[in-house]
BAVOLUM-336169 format. One line per 5 residues: number of its first residue (from 1); for each residue y, z, x of N, C-alpha, C, CB. Coordinates in steps of 0.02 Angstrom, whole numbers. Each point is the difference from the previous one (the first is absolute). Glycine has a CB too. Example, Ala and Ser with C-alpha at 12.3 -4.5 7.8 and 13.67 -1.06 7.14 Angstrom:
<pts>
1 = -284/390/660/59/0/-45/60/0/45/-59/62/-95  112/-98/77/59/3/42/55/37/-39/-32/-108/59
</pts>
This chain:
<pts>
1 = -8658/-4027/3666/55/-23/13/-6/-68/-12/28/85/70  4/-140/-84/-3/-48/12/54/-50/44/-68/41/-94  41/-65/150/76/-33/45/-4/-56/-11/16/59/92  45/-103/-111/18/-68/11/9/-39/50/31/30/-71  -47/-51/103/32/-60/55/16/-47/-22/-52/19/71
6 = 69/-61/-19/5/-74/-5/101/-28/16/-137/9/-113  121/-72/65/100/-1/27/15/-26/-83/25/-63/173  43/65/-182/39/-38/-50/42/-13/21/-26/34/-73  75/-85/38/72/-11/23/44/35/-41/-24/-107/42  2/119/-98/54/49/-58/8/63/-29/-7/-82/-23
11 = 45/138/33/-28/74/-1/-47/-18/-79/126/96/75  -94/-124/-110/-19/21/-80/-85/-42/4/159/-3/-81  -166/-42/122/-77/-12/34/-46/63/-10/51/-76/97  -24/117/-37/-28/46/32/-10/85/-36/49/-89/96  6/78/-155/-18/29/-39/-37/-5/-68/72/20/71
16 = -85/-63/-68/-47/-28/-88/-71/4/52/96/-124/-105  -89/125/161/-76/-9/12/-21/73/-6/-1/-109/82  50/169/-38/-14/67/-25/-10/4/-82/71/43/106  -43/-72/-138/18/32/-59/-71/-19/-43/148/-9/11  -172/-48/9/-66/-28/-34/-69/64/17/48/-155/28
21 = -41/171/16/-50/56/4/36/77/-26/-64/-74/110  95/90/-131/52/70/10/-59/17/-70/178/-21/55  -181/-18/-118/-60/42/-38/-71/-24/5/83/27/-80  -112/-42/146/-35/3/16/-61/72/-23/88/-89/72  -139/124/-110/-47/34/24/-3/39/58/-34/-73/-55
26 = 29/118/73/-18/20/69/38/1/55/-80/-32/-37  152/-6/30/62/-17/35/34/57/13/9/-103/-47  -20/169/117/41/41/-2/71/-4/41/-107/51/-29  98/-114/55/67/2/37/13/-70/24/-11/121/39  75/-136/-17/-15/-73/31/53/-11/53/-48/-54/-110
31 = 9/6/164/51/9/65/-4/-68/22/-19/127/43  94/-142/-102/36/-66/-4/26/-43/93/55/68/-148  -120/-97/183/39/-31/67/-3/-67/-7/-29/85/81  41/-110/-114/13/-67/-1/48/-18/19/-52/-7/-64  85/-31/135/56/-10/29/9/-73/-20/-10/91/94
36 = 93/-83/-92/48/-69/-46/32/-36/56/42/64/-117  -72/-130/121/-6/-50/51/51/-64/8/-116/39/-17  159/-18/-41/68/-44/3/68/-1/55/-39/17/-116  20/-41/154/66/-4/64/56/-6/-47/-56/-72/111  98/114/-117/64/-15/-35/61/-42/39/-34/111/-60
41 = 77/-116/30/78/-20/51/44/48/-43/-4/-149/42  20/207/13/22/25/-13/70/30/-55/-85/-36/89  125/-21/-78/55/3/-20/-23/-21/-75/74/-19/117  -112/-34/-131/-25/-28/-54/-14/32/-48/-28/-62/57  -6/113/-24/-34/74/-22/68/35/-57/-86/28/147
46 = 119/1/-85/66/36/-30/23/-18/-57/33/12/94  6/-96/-90/36/-41/-41/-35/-1/-59/46/-64/86  -129/71/-88/-29/-24/-77/-7/69/-6/-69/-123/-9  66/181/32/7/95/-35/55/1/-9/-72/74/54  122/-106/-11/83/28/-31/23/-66/-84/63/45/183
51 = -105/-65/-174/26/-52/-52/-53/23/-60/47/-117/87  -112/149/-107/-23/32/-55/56/76/4/-151/-64/5  182/91/47/22/66/-39/70/-26/-29/-62/101/82  82/-171/-66/78/-43/-57/-38/-5/-79/67/-113/112  -138/93/-108/-10/-16/-56/-36/50/-47/8/-103/53
56 = -24/169/-28/-11/45/-51/61/25/-17/-106/24/31  127/-2/-86/55/37/-16/4/92/20/-2/-107/-96  -54/130/94/-25/48/-3/17/25/75/-84/-32/-101  102/-37/137/-20/46/92/112/-34/13/-229/-44/85  253/96/-47/68/-15/39/-10/-12/66/59/66/-67
61 = -74/-138/68/4/-44/70/21/38/44/23/-98/-42  43/92/27/48/55/61/-29/36/26/80/10/-44  -103/55/5/-19/58/63/-56/-30/12/45/117/-26  -86/-131/37/-51/13/4/6/-74/81/-53/73/-165  12/-36/210/4/-47/75/-69/-32/4/81/84/75
66 = -103/-142/-38/-44/-13/17/-42/-25/82/49/-3/-124  -83/16/147/2/-9/67/-61/-40/5/64/103/37  -68/-134/9/-69/-36/5/-41/-13/72/55/-56/-101  -99/10/95/-18/5/65/-58/-75/33/21/155/-32  -21/-166/71/-48/-77/3/-74/30/-46/46/-61/156
71 = -84/117/-113/-64/10/-31/-1/41/-86/-39/7/145  89/-36/-173/-7/10/-70/23/77/-26/-100/-91/9  123/120/30/18/71/-12/78/8/-30/-85/33/103  70/-10/-156/88/9/-46/7/79/5/-2/-108/-113  60/123/137/4/65/-20/94/-1/-49/-105/58/136
76 = 70/0/-202/57/-17/-53/23/65/15/-40/-85/-101  119/91/76/43/53/-12/53/4/-28/-41/18/67  71/44/-71/53/-14/-67/-23/73/-31/4/-159/-32  49/137/-48/-12/66/-50/-1/-57/-46/65/131/34  -107/-94/-78/-5/-18/-90/23/37/-34/-83/-42/-1
81 = 87/25/-67/-9/73/-40/-61/2/-41/123/14/-10  -179/-42/23/-53/34/-54/-66/-33/46/74/-1/-148  -119/31/113/-66/-26/22/-19/-67/3/-25/91/-38  54/-124/-24/-31/-68/-20/25/-52/36/-16/34/-106  94/1/114/15/-50/64/14/4/78/36/-33/-93
86 = -89/91/115/-40/-22/43/-55/-45/16/43/78/-7  -74/-50/-52/-72/-17/1/-4/-98/-31/-42/168/-33  105/-200/30/25/-73/-16/26/-12/81/47/6/-152  -9/49/175/-5/-50/78/-35/22/45/97/-33/-4  -150/66/-5/-74/-18/47/-34/-36/-26/-14/87/41
91 = 18/-123/-90/-56/-36/-29/19/-81/35/-18/89/-131  91/-91/133/62/-47/14/-18/-18/71/98/55/-77  -107/-11/88/-18/-2/76/-55/-4/35/72/47/-10  -119/-44/-26/-64/-19/-26/-34/-65/-4/35/83/-49  13/-109/-4/6/-52/-30/36/-68/46/-1/91/-106
96 = 13/-78/163/49/-58/53/-51/-10/45/131/39/3  -149/-117/26/-43/-13/26/8/14/82/-18/-72/-105  -48/94/119/-10/14/83/-18/103/-15/124/-131/80  -73/150/-126/-12/52/24/-59/39/11/88/-16/-34  -115/43/79/-68/36/12/0/108/-8/-19/-140/104
101 = 75/144/-95/31/84/-16/59/-6/-32/-40/55/98  42/4/-122/62/18/-28/-6/89/24/9/-112/-118  87/109/136/-4/75/41/62/4/-86/-20/10/209  14/47/-232/19/25/-38/41/50/-8/-73/-46/-8  137/44/29/55/49/5/52/33/-41/-25/-52/73
106 = 20/-23/-145/31/40/-53/18/57/-11/-40/-58/-27  89/71/-6/-4/80/-20/17/-18/-55/27/81/88  -63/-12/-155/20/-21/-87/72/57/-13/-160/-29/-60  194/12/28/78/61/-8/19/-16/-74/69/-6/138  -78/30/-168/12/8/-64/92/27/18/-157/34/-60
111 = 185/-61/27/83/17/-6/-6/55/-79/69/-153/62  -24/196/-51/-8/68/-87/18/-48/-40/47/133/21
</pts>
């Protein structure tokens, strides 16, 4: 088991650190405790996420809800029609400045 510690400003940096050791021989597990340090403006984060939703053709921005808090927590909710749309929405949230945690409440419901 390898434990990653320290700080990073962005989620992609934390994930990059983890991906660097996934193929190291002998590593049986990874505990990624790298903390995100950026202190966000909650409204700016929400605006960035909603803007990203609108730019993705696969997402219907009007059916997704974004709640933010000053501590960097983002709560996503709503319904999308595919896992691809779900993954785009979650990635958009992590890409916003200052996001330190994403609570994913998005439901995937495909229509017949």
